[in-house]
DSSP file (Angstrom, degrees, kcal/mol; ACC not computed):
  #  RESIDUE AA STRUCTURE BP1 BP2  ACC     N-H-->O    O-->H-N    N-H-->O    O-->H-N    TCO  KAPPA ALPHA  PHI   PSI    X-CA   Y-CA   Z-CA
    1    1 A X              0   0    0      0, 0.0     2,-0.3     0, 0.0     0, 0.0   0.000 360.0 360.0 360.0 121.3   61.4  -79.8  -87.1
    2    2 A X        -     0   0    0      1,-0.0     2,-0.6     2,-0.0     0, 0.0  -0.583 360.0-130.2 -82.8 141.0   59.8  -76.3  -86.9
    3    3 A X        -     0   0    0     -2,-0.3     2,-0.8     1,-0.0    -1,-0.0  -0.819  14.8-145.9 -93.2 122.4   61.8  -73.4  -88.2
    4    4 A X        -     0   0    0     -2,-0.6     2,-0.2    21,-0.0    -2,-0.0  -0.798  20.5-133.1 -90.7 112.0   61.9  -70.5  -85.7
    5    5 A X        -     0   0    0     -2,-0.8    21,-0.5     1,-0.0     2,-0.3  -0.436  14.2-148.6 -71.4 131.3   61.8  -67.3  -87.8
    6    6 A X  E     -A   25   0A   0     -2,-0.2    48,-2.4    19,-0.1     2,-0.4  -0.734  11.5-151.4 -95.2 150.3   64.3  -64.6  -86.8
    7    7 A X  E     -AB  24  53A   0     17,-3.0    17,-2.3    -2,-0.3     2,-0.6  -0.931  13.2-132.9-123.6 145.7   63.5  -61.0  -87.3
    8    8 A X  E     -AB  23  52A   0     44,-3.6    44,-2.2    -2,-0.4     2,-0.5  -0.884  29.5-165.6 -94.2 122.0   65.7  -57.9  -87.9
    9    9 A X  E     -AB  22  51A   0     13,-2.8    13,-3.4    -2,-0.6     2,-0.6  -0.944  10.4-166.6-117.0 124.9   64.5  -55.2  -85.5
   10   10 A X  E     -AB  21  50A   0     40,-2.8    40,-2.5    -2,-0.5     2,-0.5  -0.955   7.0-168.9-112.1 119.9   65.5  -51.5  -85.9
   11   11 A X  E     -AB  20  49A   0      9,-2.6     9,-2.8    -2,-0.6     2,-0.4  -0.933   3.6-172.7-110.7 124.9   64.8  -49.4  -82.9
   12   12 A X  E     -AB  19  48A   0     36,-3.0    36,-2.9    -2,-0.5     2,-0.6  -0.959  14.9-147.3-119.6 137.0   65.1  -45.6  -83.2
   13   13 A X  E  >  - B   0  47A   0      5,-2.5     4,-2.2    -2,-0.4     5,-0.2  -0.901   3.5-164.5-101.3 115.6   64.9  -43.1  -80.4
   14   14 A X  T  4 S+     0   0    0     -2,-0.6    -1,-0.1    32,-0.6    33,-0.1   0.714  85.1  64.2 -71.1 -18.0   63.3  -39.8  -81.5
   15   15 A X  T  4 S+     0   0    0     31,-0.4    -1,-0.2     1,-0.1    32,-0.1   0.942 125.5   5.2 -69.9 -48.9   64.7  -38.1  -78.3
   16   16 A X  T  4 S-     0   0    0      2,-0.1    -2,-0.2    -3,-0.1    -1,-0.1   0.531  95.9-117.7-116.0  -9.6   68.4  -38.5  -79.0
   17   17 A X     <  +     0   0    0     -4,-2.2    -3,-0.1     1,-0.3     2,-0.1   0.516  57.6 154.4  86.3   5.1   68.5  -39.9  -82.5
   18   18 A X        -     0   0    0     -5,-0.2    -5,-2.5    -6,-0.1     2,-0.4  -0.368  27.5-155.6 -68.2 146.6   70.2  -43.2  -81.5
   19   19 A X  E     -A   12   0A   0     -7,-0.2     2,-0.4    -2,-0.1    -7,-0.2  -0.989   7.8-168.7-128.6 133.8   69.6  -46.2  -83.7
   20   20 A X  E     -A   11   0A   0     -9,-2.8    -9,-2.6    -2,-0.4     2,-0.6  -0.979   7.6-159.5-122.7 133.4   69.9  -49.9  -82.7
   21   21 A X  E     +A   10   0A   0     -2,-0.4     2,-0.3   -11,-0.2   -11,-0.2  -0.964  27.6 164.8-112.6 117.6   69.9  -52.9  -85.1
   22   22 A X  E     -A    9   0A   0    -13,-3.4   -13,-2.8    -2,-0.6     2,-0.4  -0.772  32.6-132.3-127.3 167.6   68.9  -56.1  -83.3
   23   23 A X  E     +A    8   0A   0     -2,-0.3     2,-0.3   -15,-0.2   -15,-0.2  -0.972  33.3 166.9-120.5 141.8   67.8  -59.6  -84.1
   24   24 A X  E     -A    7   0A   0    -17,-2.3   -17,-3.0    -2,-0.4     2,-0.3  -0.929  23.3-149.1-148.0 170.7   64.9  -61.2  -82.3
   25   25 A X  E     -AC   6  33A   0      8,-1.6     8,-3.3    -2,-0.3     2,-0.3  -0.925  32.0-101.0-136.8 160.5   62.5  -64.1  -82.2
   26   26 A X  E     - C   0  32A   0    -21,-0.5     6,-0.2    -2,-0.3     2,-0.1  -0.626  34.5-142.6 -83.4 144.3   58.9  -64.5  -81.0
   27   27 A X    >   -     0   0    0      4,-2.7     3,-1.6    -2,-0.3    -1,-0.1  -0.261  38.7 -82.8 -93.0-172.8   58.3  -66.1  -77.7
   28   28 A X  T 3  S+     0   0    0      1,-0.3    -2,-0.0     2,-0.1    -1,-0.0   0.751 129.6  55.5 -65.5 -24.4   55.5  -68.5  -76.7
   29   29 A X  T 3  S-     0   0    0      2,-0.1    -1,-0.3     1,-0.0     3,-0.1   0.516 119.2-109.3 -84.3  -6.1   53.2  -65.5  -76.1
   30   30 A X  S <  S+     0   0    0     -3,-1.6     2,-0.3     1,-0.3    -2,-0.1   0.543  75.6 134.2  88.3   8.2   53.8  -64.2  -79.6
   31   31 A X        -     0   0    0      1,-0.0    -4,-2.7    -6,-0.0     2,-0.4  -0.640  61.7-110.0 -90.6 149.8   55.8  -61.2  -78.4
   32   32 A X  E     -C   26   0A   0     -2,-0.3     2,-0.5    -6,-0.2    -6,-0.2  -0.672  29.9-157.2 -81.9 126.7   59.1  -60.2  -80.0
   33   33 A X  E     +C   25   0A   0     -8,-3.3    -8,-1.6    -2,-0.4    -1,-0.0  -0.924  35.3 140.5-108.8 119.8   62.1  -60.9  -77.8
   34   34 A X        -     0   0    0     -2,-0.5   -11,-0.2   -10,-0.2    -1,-0.1   0.527  62.2-118.5-126.2 -20.3   65.3  -58.9  -78.5
   35   35 A X        +     0   0    0      1,-0.3     2,-0.3   -13,-0.1    -2,-0.1   0.392  63.7 145.1  91.4  -2.5   66.7  -58.2  -75.0
   36   36 A X        +     0   0    0      1,-0.2    -1,-0.3     0, 0.0    -2,-0.2  -0.527  16.0 165.6 -72.9 131.9   66.4  -54.4  -75.6
   37   37 A X        -     0   0    0      1,-0.4     2,-0.3    -2,-0.3    -1,-0.2   0.782  56.0 -22.9-111.8 -53.8   65.4  -52.5  -72.4
   38   38 A X        -     0   0    0      7,-0.0    -1,-0.4     0, 0.0     6,-0.2  -0.986  62.9 -95.2-158.6 161.8   66.0  -48.8  -73.0
   39   39 A X    >   -     0   0    0      4,-2.6     3,-1.8    -2,-0.3   -27,-0.0  -0.316  43.1-106.3 -74.3 163.2   68.0  -46.2  -75.0
   40   40 A X  T 3  S+     0   0    0      1,-0.3    -1,-0.1     2,-0.1     0, 0.0   0.743 121.6  59.3 -63.8 -22.6   71.2  -44.8  -73.7
   41   41 A X  T 3  S-     0   0    0      2,-0.1    -1,-0.3     1,-0.0    -2,-0.0   0.499 123.3-104.6 -84.5  -2.5   69.4  -41.5  -73.0
   42   42 A X  S <  S+     0   0    0     -3,-1.8     2,-0.3     1,-0.3    -2,-0.1   0.379  71.0 146.5  98.1  -3.6   67.0  -43.4  -70.6
   43   43 A X        +     0   0    0      1,-0.2    -4,-2.6     2,-0.1    -1,-0.3  -0.530  11.2 161.9 -70.8 126.3   64.0  -43.4  -73.0
   44   44 A X        +     0   0    0     -2,-0.3    -1,-0.2    -6,-0.2     3,-0.1   0.613  69.7  28.5-115.5 -22.5   61.9  -46.7  -72.5
   45   45 A X  S    S+     0   0    0      1,-0.2     2,-1.4    -7,-0.0    -2,-0.1   0.760 100.3  69.4-117.9 -31.3   58.6  -46.0  -74.1
   46   46 A X  S    S+     0   0    0      2,-0.0   -32,-0.6   -33,-0.0   -31,-0.4  -0.606  70.8 134.4 -95.7  77.5   58.7  -43.4  -76.9
   47   47 A X  E     -B   13   0A   0     -2,-1.4     2,-0.6   -34,-0.2   -34,-0.2  -0.935  52.7-134.1-127.0 146.6   60.6  -45.6  -79.5
   48   48 A X  E     -B   12   0A   0    -36,-2.9   -36,-3.0    -2,-0.3     2,-0.5  -0.902  27.9-169.1 -99.2 122.8   60.1  -46.2  -83.2
   49   49 A X  E     -B   11   0A   0     -2,-0.6     2,-0.4   -38,-0.2   -38,-0.2  -0.959  10.2-172.9-121.7 124.8   60.4  -49.9  -84.0
   50   50 A X  E     -B   10   0A   0    -40,-2.5   -40,-2.8    -2,-0.5     2,-0.4  -0.968   8.6-167.6-115.9 130.1   60.6  -51.5  -87.5
   51   51 A X  E     +B    9   0A   0     -2,-0.4     2,-0.3   -42,-0.2   -42,-0.2  -0.968  11.6 168.0-123.4 130.6   60.5  -55.3  -87.8
   52   52 A X  E     -B    8   0A   0    -44,-2.2   -44,-3.6    -2,-0.4     2,-0.1  -0.997  36.5-111.5-136.5 142.6   61.3  -57.4  -90.9
   53   53 A X  E      B    7   0A   0     -2,-0.3   -46,-0.2   -46,-0.2   -48,-0.0  -0.420 360.0 360.0 -69.5 148.1   61.8  -61.1  -91.2
   54   54 A X              0   0    0    -48,-2.4   -47,-0.1    -2,-0.1    -1,-0.1   0.425 360.0 360.0 -88.0 360.0   65.4  -62.3  -92.0
């Protein structure tokens, strides 16, 4: 049985200063999946993302 590592993801928006703390896992392509789409201010691309394993 393989252990699927969870990650703690902190997303910060430099535009409005909002901070999101999420949990995510890697998908089959090796990309991190958290379900996060955009900040409340509408920012989708200029985000600071910090990832650490749980």
